[in-house]
C-alpha positions, 0 to 999 in steps of 0.5 A: 499500499505504501508503494501505491500511495508512493506512485500517486504522489509522483503522477501528481508531481509531474502533472504540476510540472507539465502544467508549469511547462505549458504555462510558461511556453504559453506566456512566451508564446503570448510575449511574442505574439505582442512583440511581433504586433508591436514590430508590424506597427513600427513598420507600417509607421516607417512605410508612412513616414515620407508621406506624413511628411508631405501632409505636414508641409502641405498643411503649413503652406495652406495656413500660410496661405489662409493667413496671406488672404485674410489680409485682403478681405474686409473685415467682419462685421461686428456690433459697432457697424452702423446696421448693428445700432454701433457708431460705424466706421468713417467710411461707412455711410447709410446712404448709397 
């Protein structure tokens, strides 16, 4: 009876060792999958770096254009103009 009990403990110990090994391999596989996900994102970002640089430059040029055009337009309407009951500018009249 003593031999039978000792064998059960050995089987239980082997089962625990196998479970620890499987758990360790699962953790390693998860880490590898996460690492590959990060690497693929970095590669995608690297591929679109040139495109992003040109998009940034075009945004700067658009901002320069909008700012240069704002000086050529008349001032926006405000509450100090005659139509809104304000005093108006010196060049502003009610007549045609």
